N, C-alpha and C positions, 0 to 999 in steps of 0.2 A: 245924271240919274245918281251918279257918283258922288256929286257933291250934293244931291238932295241926301241922300242916305247918311251923310257924313254932318249934315245939317240937322239930319233928325235925332243923332246922337249926340249933337252940339246941345239940343235944346230941349232933350228928355233927361234930366239932374239924374233920375234914377238908372235910367241907363247906360246915359255917362259913369255914374258911380259904379252901377255893376261891373259896366267891363274895365273899369281901373281894378277894382277891386280883384275880377279872375284873372287879371294879368298876373298879380303878385300868388295866384292859387298856388303853381307849379312851384316858385321858390316857397313859400312856406310847408307845402307838401316835405319838399327834399328838405329845407333844411330843419326840420323837427323831427320826422325819420332819419336820418343821417347820422346828427346829433348824438341821438337816443341812442344808437348803437354803433358811436365814431370807432372808437377803440374799445371794443368789448374784451379782447384776449391780453390787450395792455393791462386791462382793471383787473383783473384774476386774483392779484391780491386780496383786493375786498371781500374776495369769496367766500363764506364762511364753510370750514372745513373743520371739522371733529377730530382730533389725533388721538387714539386708546393707545399706551402702551402697556403691554400685560409680561413683556417679555422678561426671563430670567437669567441671568450669564452664567454659562459655563465654562469649565478648564477645559483649553482644548491646545496638546501640546505642551502642556508646562504653561501656559499664558489665558490669562483671564480674556473669553469671548463677548461681549457684550453687544451685538448687535442692535437690538433695540434702543439701546441708551447712545450710544454713536447715531442711529438714524435720528433719533428728538433732537440731538445735537445738531445736526447739517441742515434740520428742516426750522430750526430757528432762526438759520442763516439764508432758506429758502422762501424768496418773495412770489411765487408761481400761483399760489392759494394763500387764502388766509388760515393761519393753520391755527387751530387750539387747541391747546393741548390738558386735557380732561377726561373725568374716568370715566368707565362705561356708563355710570349709571347716571351721571350728569349730561353725555352725548344722546342717551337714546334718549333723554327728559329734553335737551336742545333742539332734536330733530321733530318731536310730538310737538314743540311748540314755532317749528317754523323759522330757526334760527340755524341750523345747519344744513346746510343743502347734502350733506355725506358726513358720514362716520369710515372712519380711517383705522384701521384697528390689527395692532401687530400679536399676536398670538404668543403666549407664555414659552411656547416651543421652538420660538423664532430661533433665539441662539442656537440651542440643541441641534435643531436639522441643518442646521448650516455649519456646523461639524462633522454631518455623518457624510462629506461629501468623499471621502476616503473610504468609508466602513463598505463592509457585505451590501448592507441594504439603507442607501442613500436615499433620505426623505428631503422633498423641498421645503425652500420657506415661502411659506403661505402669508401674503399681508392682503388679507380682508377688507372690504369697503361694503359699506350697504349705501344707494341715494335715494333720495326721495324724489322720482321721476315727474309725479305729479305739482313738486311746488317750483319746477321750469325744467325741461328739458334739457333745454341747453346747458342750463350749470350742470345736469347732469353729467354731460357731455364733456362741459370743459372740467369735471370732477376726474373723470376717468381719463382727459389726458395729461392732466397734472400728476395722476395715481401712477399711470405708465411713465412718464419720467422720472416721478419718484424710483421705483421697482429698477429702470432700468439705472439708475445712478447704484441703487442698492444691490443690483446685481453686479455692477464696475469695480465696487467696492469690495464686494468678498471675492471678486474673484482676484482682482490684484491682490486681497490679506492670501487666498490661495497659492498666487502663483507666487508671490513672495517666499511663503512658506516654501513652495515647492524647488524654487530656485533654491533656499538656505540649504534644502534636504538633498538637492542635486550636489551642492558645493561640498556637503560635507559627505554625501556619498563617494563623491572626486575623490576628498581625501582617504576615505577608507578604500577606497579600489586599490588609489594610487600606494599605500601602507600593502593592502593584498598582493601587489604586484611587488614589492621591494619582500616581501614575506616569501612571496612562489621563488624567488630569484634566491634567498637565501636557503630554500627548501631542495632548490636545485644544486644548490655548492652542496649543503648539505647532504644530500641523495648520494652527491660522486664521493664526498669524502666516507658515504657510507659504505658505498661499493667497495671504498680500498680498503675501509678497515675491515670491510666480512672477509677481502679477501686474504688479509692477514689472520685471520678469526680463522678461517678454513683449513688456512697451512698449520694453525698452532694445531689446530682441534688433527689434522694430523698426523700432526709430531705426537699429542698426547695418545693417538693411537700407537703409534709403535712405539713409544715409549713401556706403556703398559702391557703391549702385547708379548714385547723381551721381560718385561714382570713378570707376565703368566706361565712365562717358559721357565723362569730361573725358581720361580714358587714350587713348582712338582716337585721335586727329588726332596725338599722339606721335610715332607710325611716320612718317608724311609729314615732319613735322621734320628728324626726324634721318636719310632717306633723302636729303633735300637738303645735309643738312651733308655728308655720305659724297661726295656727287656733286661740292660744292666743294671736298672735299678732293680728291676724284681731280686736276680741274683746276690744282688749286693744283701736283699733286706732279708731272704733266706737265708744267706751265711753269718748272718749278726745273729739272726735267731737259732741258731746250731751254738754258736759260742757263749750266746745268753743264756741256752740251756747247761752248759758244762759250769758254768761259773760258780753254781753251788756246788756242783762235787769237787770241785778245787777247793771250795772254800773248807769245807768238810774234812778233806782229806790232810788240808795243811793242818788244820784244829787237830786233830790225829795226834800228826807228824810232832807238832806243839807239847802235846799233852804228856806224847812216848819220852820227848828228848827231855821234857820236866821230870819224869819220874829216872829216867836214864841218868841224869846229874845228880837227882837227891840219890841214887843207888851207889852210885862211884863214888859219893863223899862218905857215905853208910863205908864202904869198902877199905876205903883208904884209912877210915877211922880206924876199921876192926882191925887192916894191917897191922895200923900201931898199936892197938890195943896187945896186938898178937907177938909185936914182938918187947911188950914190955912185960906182958903176963901168959910165962910158959907153961903157965897150968893151965891156963886155958886153951893151947895150941889147939891141941887133938880136937877139944869138941869146934874152936874154931874154925881146927882144917876141912872138919867133916863137915860144917857149915857153908864153911867158903867154897869148899870144892861141889856142894850140893848148889848153891846161890852162883857161883862162876858160872858151872854146868848153865845154868840159867841164862846167864846176863850172855852167854857165848853162841847161846842158842838166839838167843833175842837180835845180840849184834851182827850173828849171823844175816838173819833176815831183814833188817836196818841196813846191812851192807853192801847185801846183793839189792834193794831196794833204791840205795840212795845214787847209783848210776841214772837208774829210769826214769829219778824225780830230777836230778840235774839234768839232763837232758830236756823233760819235759819245758820244766822252767826257763831252760834257752830258749826254747821252739816260742816258748808262751811267748816269753820277752822281745824277741823277735820279730813274733807277729804282731804284739803291741807296738811296736817300734815303728811298724811298717802301716799298720793300720790308723796310727797316730798321722805319722809322714802324707798318707792320701785322703786323709781326712782334712788336714791343716793347708794341703793343695787343693780337695776338692771347695773346703770353702772361702779362699782365699777368689778360685775361678767364678763359684756362684755368687762372689761380693760383685767381683766386676761385672757380672751377668748380670744380678740387679741394680747396680746403678746405671747400664747402658738402657736396663728395661723400661725403665721409666720415660726415659726420651722416646724411646721408640714408642709407647703408650700413646705419651702424645704426638709427636708426630702423627701416628695412626689418626687419633681422633682429630687435629685437626685436619686429615688430609677428606676423614668420614664425614664431616662438618662442610666443609669446602663442596666436597661432593653434594652434599645435600642443597647449600644454595647454588652451586651450576645447574642442579636439579630443578628448582622453583624456577632460577632465574632464565635457564633455558627455558622451560613454559611460558614463561609471560613472557620473555623474548618471538618466540615462535606466535604466539598471540598475536604481538602486536603487527607482527611482521603479516597475519592475514589479514588482519582489519584495514592496513595500506592496501592490500590487493584483494580488495571489495569481499571478505570475508572467508576461513574458511571452518565450514558446520561442524566437521567431523572432530575440530579439538574441543567444543563447545560442547559435543557429547561426552568427550573425556572428563570433563570435569569433573564430575560423579565421583570418578575411579579415582582423578587426581585426589582428590578430599580425603576419599577414603582410605587410598595411600596414607596423606599425613594423618590421617586418624593412627592406623596401623605403626606410624612412625613412631608418634605420642606416643601410643599403650609400649612399643620395644621401648621407647628410651625410659621408661617408668621400670618396665622389668629388668633394664640394663641398668639404672639405678639403684634399684634393688639387690639384681645380679650380685653390681660393685661393692653393696656394701657385706654378702657374703662373702666376697672375696679377700677384701680386704680384712675382715674377721678371719678367713683362713691365711693370712698371709703368714698369722702369730704361730701359725702350725707349721711350718718347712721341718723339711726332713732331712736325713744326714744323704750323705752322699759316698761313691764308691768308687771302687777303675773305674767301672762298665760306665760311667759317668763323663770319664775323661772320655773312652771308645765315644763315647756318643758324641758328647760335645766335639770331636774332631770333624767327624761325620756332619756334624751344625755345622762346622765352619765351612767344610769345601763347600756344603749348598746354599752359603748365603756369602761368599766369592761374590757370586753375577747378581748379587741384591744389588751393587750400587750402580752396577751398568745400566740397569732397567729404572734405577729412582732417579738417573740423571737424564736418562732418554723422556720421562714422566716430567723433570724438570722442565727442559727444554722446552714440552710442549705446551706446558702451562705458560712460561713466558711469555711464547708467541700469541696465545689466546688471549692475553693481559695486554699486549704491544696492540692486538686488533680489537679489543672494546674499549681502548681507552682512544681510540679512534675514531669509535661511533658514538660515543657520549655526544660531543658536539655540533657532530651533524644533526645528530636524532632532537637536539635543543632547538638547534634553527630549523629542521624542518616543522616543528611542533609550533614555534612560536610565528612562522609563515603563514599554517594551517589555522590558528587560529587569529591573526588577522584578516585574512581571507574571509574568513567565514564573519566576523563582526560588521565587514563591510556590505557581504553580498546578503547576510540571515539579517539585517538590521532592518526594521519596520520600517524605517522611513524610505527606503529603497524602493517597495513596492505601495508606499504610498503615494509617492513621488510620478509612478510610472501611473499608478489609477489616476490622479489627478491630470495627468500627462491623457490619458486618453478620454475624459472628461473635456478636456479644450477640444480636444479632436472632434469630438461628438458636437460642439458646441458651434465649429465651425460648417460644421457638416449640418447642421440646425439651419443655420445662416443659409448657405445655400441653396437648400430646401425652400426658405422662405422667401431668399430673394426668383424662384423659380415662381413661385407661386406670383410675386409682386407682378412679374411681366404680363398677367392676365391683365392690367391694367391698364390706365392712359399715361402710359412712361414712356419718353423720350427716349430716342436711340445714343443722345451725348449722354443721359443718365444711366442708362444700360450700361453702356460703354465703358462711365469712369467706375461705376459700380464693381464689372469685371477686373478691371486694371485695381482696384482697390484686392480684391481676392487674390489674384496674381501677386499680387506684393504679398500679401499673409503667407501664402505658399511657398512662398519664395524666402520669406522669414522662417516659417516653418520647418521648411528642408534643413535651415542651418539646426534651429532650437530642438529638432528631435534629432539629430544627428547626437546632438550633446546628450539628450537626456536620456540617447539608448546606452552610450558608451558609459558615462557616468564618471567620475573623480577627479580632485584631485584642485586643492589651492594652499593653501599657506604651511599646511602641513602634509607637501606632497610626498617630500623627501626630509629625511633625517642623517643629519654628516655625521664625520667620522668621529670627531668629538665631541660629539653627542653622544654616539656610541660608547667611548672608550671611558666619558665618566660616567655614563651607569653600569661599566663591569667595574667602575674602582669601587662603586658603591654596591656593590654584593657583596661585599664582607673576601673577597676569593684572597689566597694566598697570592705573593710577588709572583710566582711562577708560574701558577696556572691563568693569574690575571694575564699574565704575560701574552700565554698561550691563544686565551679569548679574542685579545686583540689582533692577536696575527692572525688567527682564522678570521675575523669579521673584518679585518683589512683590508678594501675594497667596495665592501659593500654599498658605501654612500652613495659610491660614485655609479655602482649601476642601478640605483634606484627609476632612474628615469628610461630603461627598457623594460617594463612587464606590462601584461595583464590586454587583452585582444579579442582572446574566444569571443565571451559573451555576450561582446558587444557587434561586433563585425556581421553578423547576421540579421542584428533589428538594424543597423545602419544601411548594409545592402537593400533590403527588404523598401524602408521607408525611402530613399532617397529615390530607387527606381519608382515608386507609386508615385510621388512626389512630381517628379520630372511629366511622368505620366501627367497629371492633374492639372500640371503649369501648360503641358503641351495642349492640353483642350481647352483651358482658359484664350490661350491664344488664337485657337480656333473658332470657341465661340465670338471675341472679339471681331476676328475676321468676319465672321458672320453677322455679326450686328453692325459693324459700319460698311455693309452693303446693302443692310435694310435700309429701305429710303421711306416705309412706314413701317410702327410697331406690331400696326395689326396681320401685316403680311410676315410672313417666315413666325411667325411667334411658337409656331407649336414646335418648329427645331430647335428654335431656342433654348425652349423648354426642356428637349430632350439632353442638350448641351449640359443645362444645368443639372438636371437629375442623373448623366455622368457624373460630372462634378463630385456630385453629394457622393455616387456610390463609390468614386475613386479614394476619396477620403475617408470613407467607411471603411473601406481595407485596409489603408493606413491605420483608423485604428486599431483592426483588428489586429494588425500586424505588433501596435504595441502593444496591446492584451499579453500576445502572444510571448512577446519578449518579457513581461512579467512575472510570467508564469517560468520561461526559461530559467530567468534570473532566481526564481524562490525554487526550481531544483539544484541547479548552481549549487546555493547558501547549503540545503540539505545534504548534499554531495563532501561538497570543502569540510561541514561539521563532523561527519564519519569519518572522512581521512584527519579532520585534526583532533576527535580523539581517539584514534588507533596511533594515532602520533604521537599523542600524551602517555598512551599505553607503552609505544617504542624506548620512547625517552628514559623513563621509571625504570622499565625492566633491561635497556641498557646500563643507566646506572648503576642499578643494586648486582646485575650483572658481573661489570666493571669490579663492584666492589667486592664481591664474591669471588672473582679470578685472581683479584689482589691476595686477597687471604689465601686462596688455593696454592697459588705462586711463590708465600712465601712458607705455608705447610710442606711444601714437596720438597724448596729447597733446605727446610728442617728436615726432613724426612733424608733426602740422600744423604746431609751430615750425618745422621742418626743410623743411617743402614751404616756406613762406615765404622760410625762408633761400635756398633754391633758385630760387625766381622771382628776389629780387636778384640771386643768383648768375649766374643766367643774362640780367641786366639789364645787370650788370657788364661779361658774354663780349662781349654783342654792342658794350657802347661801347669795347671793343678786348683783344687777345687777349695784348696783353703779359705780363699777371699768370700766363698759364701754367706758363713755367718754374718761378715759385716754389713755385706751388702741387703741382707734379708733384713736386718736392724735398720737400715734405712729404709727400705720398702717398708719397713712398719711402720717408720715415722711421718712418712707420707702417703699413708693412707688418708687421713682428714682429707688432703686435698684431692685427691682422685675421687673421693665420697662428693667432694663439693663440686667438681667439675663434672660429675657425674648428674649431679641434683641442677646444674646448669643446664645442661642439655635437655634434661627432663623439661626445664621451666620454658626453653627456648621452643622448644618444639609443642608445648602446650599454647605457647602467644601465636606460634607459627600457624596452629590449627585452630585457633579464635578467627586469624583473619583470612581462614579458607573461603567463608560467605562474599568476602567482598572480593575475592580472585572468582570467586566464579561469577559475581555478577560481573566484573571484568571478562572474564572470557566471553561471557553471553554477548556481550555488546561487540567484544573484538570478531565475534565470530561472520559478523556483518560483512568481514573482510573480501581480500580477495582469493580468488581460486588457484592461482597457480603454483604456490609452495602449499595448498592443502594435502597433497599426501608426503610431504618433508616434515610436516610437523608431528603426526603421530610417532613416525622413526625416530626425531631427534629427541622426542619426550622419552622416548624405550630406550633409547642410549643414554640420557642423563640419570633416567631412574635406575636402568643395572648398573650405571658409576658408582650413585649413590646407596645404592642397595649391596653392589660388593665391599665397599670402603666399608657400611655398614657393617655388615657380615665380620670382617676384618677386625674392625673397631670393636665388636660385641666379643671375639674369640682374643684380643689383645689380652683383656684384665683376666683371664684364666690361663693365661700364658703366663701374665707376672706375677700371679700367687701361687703357679708352681714352684716358678725361681725361689719366688721367698721362702717359700715351704723346703724347700732344699738349701736354701741358705739357712736358714736356723734351726732344722736338723743334723745338717753337717757342722755348726759351730758345737752342737752336744754332742756329737759323735767324737768331733776335734780333744773336746773338753776331757769326755771320758778315755778317748784314748792316750790321750798324753796320762792321766791319772794312771792307771792300767799301766801304762808304759813307763812311768816313773817306778809304782811300786814293785815290777817284775826286776828292771834292773838293778834296784839294790837290793832285791832277792836273790839275784842272780849272781850279783858280787860276795853273798857270805855263803853260797852254793860249795864253793872249793873247800872254804873252811868244814862247812859240815861235811863232808864228801871225807875230808881231811882224818877229824874227829869220827867219824864211826869207824872208818878203819883202824884208826890205833884204836878206838874201845876194841873193834873185834880183835885183833890182835893180841891187845893186854888181857883183852877176857879168857881166850885161848891160853895164854900163859897161864894168867889164873889158875884157867881151869888145870891145865897142864901140871902148875904146880903144887894145885891142890892135892891132886894125884899124887903127883908125889909124895908130897907130904900125907899123903895117905900112907902111900908104901915103904915109907922110910922117913924116919927125923933127922937122917944126917943131913938132908941139906936144907932142915928147916932154917936155918940159920940164914944163908945165901937165899934162902927161895922166898922167905920172908923180906927180908929185903930190896930183894927182884920186885917182888909182889906190891910191895908196898911203893916201892919209884913206879910201876908200872901202872900203879892203880891209880897216885897222884895227876898221872898223866892220864887217864880214862876219867878223872873227875872234870879234868881241864877242859878236857873237850868235849865233856858231855853237858858245860856250863854253858862253853861258847855256842855248841848246836843247840841249848836251850833259847839261850838271846836269841841268835841268829832267823831261829822258826819264832819268836817271838814276836821282835821285828817284821817278819815273813805275813804273820797272823792281821795282826795291826792294819794290811795296805791290804787284805783280800776283799774286805767290804767297799772301801775304793774300787777294787778292779771291779767288783759286781757291780755296783752301779752305774760305773761308766760302760759296761756292756753292753749293760739293761737302758740308757740313757743312748748308745751308739743304734740299738734294736728299735727304740722306738723311732729315731730319727729318720731310721732307712726307710722305715714302713711310711712318716709320712711323705718323705723324699722320694719314695713307689707310686704316694697317692698323688702328689700334685703331678709329677713323669707323666703320671697313665691318663690326667686330666687334659694334662697340655697334647697330649697323645691324638686322646680324642677329637681337639678341636682342632686340630691341622687340616683335616677335610675343607670342615666351613671355609677354614680363612682361603683355602685353593680354590676351594668356591667360587667362592665372593673376587677372588684376583681374578676368575674366570671371565663372572659377569660382569666387570668394571671393565675388562678387556672388548667383551662382545659389544656392551654401552658404546665404547670409545669407537669403535668399529662403524655401527649404525650413526653415530655422528659425521664417522668420514665419510660416509658412503652417503652423504644427502647434502654435504656443502657445497655440492657443483650445484645444485638447484637453489638453494638460499643465492649464490653468486647471481644467478643470471637473472631472480625474483629482484636483487638489490637493482641491479643494472636498469631493470625494463622502468622501475620506481625512479631512478634518476633523469632517465628518459623521458619519461613524462612530468614530471616536477619542470625541468627544463623545458617544455613547450606551454606550462603552463604559466610560469613566469613570461615568456616571450609574448604570450595573446595576451595578459592580464596587463603589461607596459603599452602594448600596442593602441590596447582602449583606453587607457589612462592619458597615453598623450592627446587622444583623439576629443575629451572632456575637457581637457587642459585648454584646447583653441577655441570653445566656446565663450560668450559674454552670456551672463545673465544677472543684467544686473537691474537698477529701479525702470527703465525705458523698458528692460525687454518683459517686466511685471506687467506698465503700463500695457505694452500690445496684448499681452495676456486677456486683459481685464478688457480692454475695448479695442478687438483687434480690427475694427471698423470704423473710420472716423467719418462723420458729415459735413463734406466739405462741401458748402452750397456756394453757388453762385450763381447772381440773379440776371436773368435773361432782359428780361423788364422788372422795374423797380413797383411795389407796392406797399409805399407806407404802413396801412391800416387798413383795418374792415369797413370803413369808412370809405376811403378812397377804391376798393373793391367793388363796395355795394352801390356806389356814386354812379355808373352809366347805368346799371338798371333802375334808378330812383328817377335818378333826371328824366330818364327819357317816359319812365311813367308817370311820371307828376307833370308834363306838358302834355301828356294823351289825356291823363286826367284834368287837365286843364281846359281841352280844347272839348270835353264833356260837359262840363259844367258853362263852359262860354255858350252852345248849342242848347243848353238847358234854359238858361238867362234871356240870351239875345230872341229877339223875334224873327227867326230867321226866313219864316217865309212871306215875312210882310215887305210891302212894296212902296217905295218912299216917293214914286211917282208913275201914276197909272196911265196907261198910252203907250209905254215903252215896251221894246223888245227884248222877248227873252234872254238877248245877249247882253242887253244894259242892266237887264236886270241882274244876270250871273256875275258881271262884273260890279256890279256896285257890292252885290254881297260877299265876292271872293276879294276885292280890298279891305272891306273891313274884317272880315278872317284873316287875309293874310299879314294885316300891321297888328291883329291883337296876339298872331301866332310868332310874329318875328319879335314882338314885343316882349312876351312870356319867355322868350327865349333868351335874350338878351340879358333880361332885368335875370332870370333863375342862375345863367350861366355864370354871371357876373358877381351877382349876390354871394353864392357856392364859395368863388374864386378869394371873395374875401371874407368866408367864413372856415376857409382852410383848405381845400381843394386846389393843386400846385399844377396843372397839366404840362406833361411835356411840350405839344403842339398847342399854343393855344388858338389861332389860325381854327385846326382844325378840330377843336373845341367849340368855339361859337360857330362855323358852320355845321356841323353835326345836331350843334343845338336847335340851330334855325331849320335844318331839314328835316328833323324828326317832330318839331313842330307844326310846320305848315303841313305834312304829310299828315298827323293825327288831324291836327284843323280840318282837313280837307275830306279826310275819311268820314270825319264825323259831320260835316255839313251836307255832306251828300244824304246820307245816311236820312240825318233831321230832315232832309230837304224834301227826299223822294216819299219815306216811309213817317215821318213827324214822328209819334212819340213811340210808335213799335219801332222806328230806326233808330232811335235814343236806346230805346230797350237791347238792340241788336250792338250798339257801341257798347252798351255795358256788358253783355258778352261775350265781346272780342277784345273788351280788359281783362275780363277772367281767363279767357284763352291766352293769351300775351303775359300774363303774372306764373303759369306754368309750361308755355310752349319756348316761350322768349329765350331764356338758358340767361337769366339773369343774375340767379343764386347757384343753382346747382351743375354741374357740366350735364350736358345732355346725352353723356352715354352711361348717366346712371338715372337719368329720366325714361319713363314706360313709354313703347312704342307709339302711343296717341302722340304725344307730345311730340315725338322725333318727327313724326310724320308733317305734322301741320309747321313745324320750326321754319323750315325756309320760305314759309308761306307770312308770317309775320313781322310788320314793319321793326317791333320793337329788337325783332332781332339781328336786322343793321345796325342799329342807331347804338344799340349796348355795344355790339362789336367795334363800331367805328370810336364812340366814347372809351373805349377801353385803351386803343389805339391811340386816341387823341392825349388821352390823361397819364397814362402808362409805358405806352410806347409796347414792344414787343409784337406784335401782329403783323406788323410791315406795312406802308403805305397802299399797298395794295388790296390792305381790308376796307383802308378808308375810302379809297377810291370805289371799289366795287359796292361798298355800304352806300355811298351818295346816289351811285347811281341806282340801286336801290328802291332807298325813299324819292328819289325824283320820279322812277317808274311809277310807285304807288300814291303821289303828287298828282302827276300827270293822269294817271288812268281813275286817282275818285274826281279831278277837278272835269273830266270828259265826262263821269257818269254825274257828274252835277249839274254840268249844263246840259245834258241830255232829258236830266228828270225834271228841271225848269223850263226847258223847251215844252213836255210833255204835261206841264203842270199848269204853264199859260194856254196851253191849246185846248184842255180841259177845263179852263177858266175855273181851275183850282188854287190860283197864286193869288195869294194875302190870306188864305184860310189856311188855319192853325188850330189844333189841339187842345194849343196851350193857351188860346184866346179866354177861355174860361176860366182860367185858373192865372191870371196874368193880368194885374190893373194896368195894362198900356191901351186900353178903347177909347177913351177919351183923348189921350194925347195925340192917336193916329188921328181921329175923327176932326 
């Protein structure tokens, strides 16, 4: 019957052609289907995708950031999709016309958002894409995959750019921190030098206090001496007033005496002439004798009166001459003494002025110095509150300087009015000498204290400058915005790794093998290890090529600063060794962050190792999956903690930068104040030296004044000539104080900033400022009194000069008058005697003419003598009368000078208390300065220790930064921290190979259905045979067709491009699925006829979704998973996959073959049973296909 069946086929060409054609149906089905999708993902370059670039470039950290154009350049070399670069309108038009599957749009803020990663409001870079899913959903999926890869490339590119920038910033910050470490070391050295300088400063303040205290004690007796001087000056003025009042009477008496002498001379001449006439004319004797007797009586009476007054006159003239001589001698001595005093007073004023100016500078610089110290020690609030008072004091000082200027003008105008001197002046100056002798000791002590201050301040300048430079370097490195940017970028990188861990945890929910998961964990562990090194680097910060500066560079910068040779040498010596010490600074800011990061990252690595162990123990991914997810979530949380630590480190770094900024501002104030204070101290020292020399000169001048006041006039003239210089000096003082007042707002602003400094020396600042203020005020009051003192000396000198001139004139006149007085007295005596004789003679003539001749002779002789004496008396009185006006004028001038001298001395006396008070205030200020020196030293010592610790910490941090590697490889690590390393357990070259097991199996099943539709399965080739023979005949045909279909399909598909790893398994699988499919469809067609064929079609539909040929069964719904084990194609697909690409193991092939054999055997058994039942029911040979198949004639 089998032979009959095959003969039937051979004789029926239609059947034969149908069978032959059906044999090729599986091949045709497979070739056309597979070749249409043979490698669709390899040809995605032909999938048209429109790209619209609307991005606008921006400036980022000084560079042009143009991510959009850079992305376009990369896409032009990208062959993943068919990129078309068009405008927005053309892209929309192309999608509308079904030209483009996807439109990728780069928005205009793409580059701008890329530059916000380190800003306070970072914005994501969005790439927009639009798909036309209706055109082809797979095209949409391919577009999404391509877009995701593009996004990954952009993300990696931008991340690398940020990482490179961050590394550059870290390197730059490393350099800055190294500089900061160097600066901190210099700060430490400078602070120790500052401490040493302050010790010398406090020692100098102590010496200054001692010197001023000595000066305050020695100046006390000055007031009593000047008071005695004023008293003597008053007595001198009163005596000269009396003398001046009597000179008028003296002049009148001398005039009367001169007139009487003239009349006497005339009368005597007449007597002599008359006697001569009497001798020649006796006739007239009696009458003449009578007249002579009467006239002689009158003459005798007058001469008696004159003779009685001549002695008194001679005595008065002698006394007047002696007094005038004494006045002239004393006045000359006073003039000389005042001249010497005047010569020395200018030097005294200059010294006091310089001392006052120096004290003012000391006051201002001390305030600035104290404010600077406050700033370094975290601020002194009290000094800031005193700034207004300081400005008010300077304003008052400026106003006082203007008043001083006016007073100096008045004083210089009064210099020309200096008065005369007296004996009391010598006594007063002697007392002044006794009081000024100790002044030299006080000024010597003051000079020693000023020198000590100068030495201390000179040592403060350089350390303060070093302190300022170091703090500036520290702030530049810590306050740089790049540092905050680096920390922010590092924090973002930590967040990125945390996100990757979270994604990994989510990914474990799918079908991931334990080997892949273990590989991913190993990669993350490696990243964490790298992050430990990188994090340490970023936390510590700095140093590269500029991490240190050589000694030669330091010396060259000092030489270029324009210093003198001596100062340059000192600067080089002070900075010697700084270059060598630059490797030992910087720590504190980095240690905390590094410790936190390393500990947490170590824990992170331990957790990863634990997770790897768990994964290695897992036999199946579905088992223990929840535990693995918990481990991964723990890793993400640990990394988030590390990220928070990085953020905390960034805020700490910002706070440190602000603190260092405040320290730098305070240190700059200290440097400026110390420099100004040193300049003022130098000036003060010079002025004290001058004053010390002038004090000795003052003592010498006073001694000279005691020896005589004659030089007073010359000194007064010299003082008068220097009045213009005094006026100029006062004007300069006024201008300088005005300029100082104009600078007070800046001083107030500086003090307000400095008030934020330390509190340790806050109680010392006001006391120090008060002492400096008292010192300045005391010297200012002393200076304000000196012009009046000098004015009084000038008045004394001028008056004394006039007194000397007048006294000399009076003395000369009186001397001449005194020389004529003996002659005058002798003449008067002779006149009186002669007149007596004349009178007696006349009487005798009257009583008797006997003696007339003899008497006339005697009378004539005596009359001649009388005439001669009268003439000599007349001549002497005339000469005396000519000198009287000069005497009167001189006494008047002497009186006026005495009054001017008295006024000047009174003024000097009134100002001495102010001078004493100023010295006392100066002493109090110096005492306050001395009392606070210890606290200043303590503060400086603490500052030195703090700077030393800061330098050590910064240097340690800088060394840690130097040991880190930040190059292009590290940047690539940040950009792409994970690298997908793919190794194929089994290799499938393309989509055609992947889909071939499914299509080959499906094609063979379809071929079986077509065969059973075309071949008359129920027809009997020979009647009368058994059901078994019928069964065998039909099975032989079905088997042959199935095997032919399987071999042809498998062979031609190998020629078409399929290259199986196991050819034998490939053919066996093809044959086995063909037989199983044929037997199943034959059973359904034989047993149920057309309904059975319909059932076979339904079974085909079920196998399309339930066999797992396209998508993994894990992502297919439950119904298909339920029927999956019961479908023949399930096993053929698994077997084909093992045969074509391996990877499933030989067990899979064996199991699949067993299953297919089971399906075949079951189907054959059912087919035999159904044919037996049909024969028993006599239904063999009857089929519903008979009506629609033209085979009836052939079969009949």
